[in-house]
C-alpha positions in Angstrom: -102.5 -230.4 119.1 -101.6 -231.2 122.7 -101.7 -235.0 123.8 -102.1 -236.7 127.3 -98.1 -237.1 127.1 -97.7 -233.7 126.4 -99.9 -232.1 129.5 -98.8 -231.4 132.7 -99.2 -234.5 135.1 -100.7 -233.5 138.4 -100.3 -235.9 141.4 -102.8 -236.2 144.3 -101.0 -236.7 147.4 -103.5 -237.7 150.4 -101.6 -237.7 153.8 -102.5 -236.4 156.9 -98.7 -236.4 158.6 -97.2 -232.8 157.9 -93.5 -234.4 158.0 -94.6 -237.1 155.6 -96.1 -234.5 153.3 -92.7 -232.4 153.3 -90.7 -235.6 152.9 -92.8 -236.7 149.8 -92.8 -233.4 148.2 -88.8 -233.2 148.6 -88.6 -237.0 147.1 -90.8 -235.7 144.2 -88.7 -232.8 143.9 -85.9 -234.7 143.0 -87.0 -235.0 139.5 -89.2 -231.8 139.3 -92.2 -233.7 140.2 -93.5 -231.6 143.1 -94.5 -228.6 140.9 -98.1 -230.0 140.4 -99.0 -231.8 143.3 -102.2 -231.2 145.1 -102.2 -232.1 149.0 -105.1 -233.2 150.8 -105.0 -233.7 154.7 -107.7 -236.2 155.3 -110.1 -238.7 153.2 -113.2 -236.2 152.9 -110.9 -233.3 151.6 -109.6 -236.0 149.1 -113.1 -236.5 148.0 -113.8 -233.1 147.7 -110.8 -232.6 145.6 -111.7 -235.5 143.2 -115.3 -234.5 143.1 -114.5 -230.5 142.6 -116.8 -229.8 145.7 -116.1 -227.0 148.5 -112.7 -225.5 148.4 -112.1 -227.4 145.4 -114.8 -226.1 143.1 -112.4 -224.1 141.2 -109.4 -226.3 141.1 -107.5 -227.1 137.8 -109.6 -229.4 135.4 -109.1 -232.8 135.0 -107.9 -235.8 137.3 -104.7 -236.5 138.6 -102.4 -238.9 136.9 -102.1 -240.8 140.2 -103.1 -240.6 143.9 -100.5 -241.3 146.5 -103.3 -242.6 149.4 -102.3 -242.8 152.8 -104.3 -245.7 154.5 -105.0 -244.2 158.1 -106.3 -240.6 157.8 -109.1 -238.5 159.9 -112.4 -238.4 158.8 -112.7 -240.8 155.9 -109.7 -243.4 155.8 -108.0 -244.4 152.8 -109.7 -247.6 152.4 -112.8 -245.9 152.1 -111.5 -243.4 149.6 -110.2 -246.3 147.5 -113.4 -247.8 147.4 -115.4 -244.7 146.2 -112.7 -243.9 143.6 -112.6 -247.3 142.3 -116.4 -247.5 142.3 -117.0 -244.0 140.3 -116.9 -244.4 136.4 -115.0 -241.0 136.3 -112.2 -241.9 138.7 -111.9 -245.8 138.4 -108.9 -245.6 135.9 -107.0 -243.3 138.1 -104.0 -245.2 139.5 -104.1 -245.5 143.2 -100.9 -246.1 145.0 -101.2 -247.1 148.7 -98.5 -245.2 150.5 -98.8 -245.9 154.1 -96.7 -247.2 157.1 -99.0 -250.4 157.5 -97.6 -253.6 156.6 -100.4 -255.6 157.7 -101.3 -258.6 155.2 -105.1 -257.7 155.8 -104.5 -253.9 154.7 -102.4 -255.1 151.8 -105.1 -257.8 150.6 -107.9 -255.2 151.0 -106.1 -252.4 149.1 -105.8 -254.8 146.1 -109.1 -256.4 146.3 -110.6 -252.5 146.3 -108.4 -251.8 143.0 -105.3 -250.2 144.4 -102.7 -250.5 141.6 -99.9 -250.5 143.9 -99.0 -250.9 147.7 -95.8 -249.3 149.1 -95.2 -249.3 152.7 -93.4 -246.5 153.9 -90.0 -247.1 155.0 -88.9 -245.8 158.5 -85.4 -244.8 157.3 -85.2 -241.2 155.7 -83.2 -242.2 152.6 -85.2 -245.2 152.1 -88.4 -243.0 152.1 -87.2 -240.4 149.7 -85.9 -243.2 147.4 -89.2 -245.2 147.4 -91.3 -242.2 147.0 -88.9 -241.0 144.1 -89.4 -244.1 142.3 -93.2 -244.3 142.7 -93.4 -240.5 141.2 -90.9 -241.2 138.5 -92.9 -244.1 137.0 -96.5 -242.6 137.5 -95.6 -239.2 136.7 -92.9 -239.5 133.9 -92.9 -243.0 132.5 -96.7 -244.3 132.6 -99.1 -242.6 130.1 -102.0 -242.0 132.0 -105.4 -242.9 131.0 -107.7 -240.7 128.7 -109.3 -238.0 130.5 -107.2 -237.6 133.7 -105.9 -234.5 132.4 -108.5 -233.3 130.0 -111.0 -230.5 131.2 -114.0 -231.9 133.0 -117.5 -232.1 131.3 
């Protein structure tokens, strides 16, 4: 019998900047973590992914083991996405890592108040960015044991 530890661990990357998507995927690839990354480009698409709506009706079953969530995205911003995820019983146990360029204290405080599990300010330097994303990916996808239901089929 397969367990949550044995299952592939899908990461959801919610990021609207194409360059940062590419850099993040490269950083995750260092530890072969880029094989099962779903990328959404705005907050509305991120929610569609989680709720299996629209283009994501037939996506693989189960929740991601972690969401890497940008704060400033079009349509629905990251703070609203975080609020909706953490207020829904089906998703509130999914770890959310705010991966954003904002270092504003109000954004950090609001993210944690709404239930973010970590807040990582994107470094400006390429090597620092790659290393930060690599560390986040290694912890959440390799070290951390995901909550029950994060990789099991939907009901």
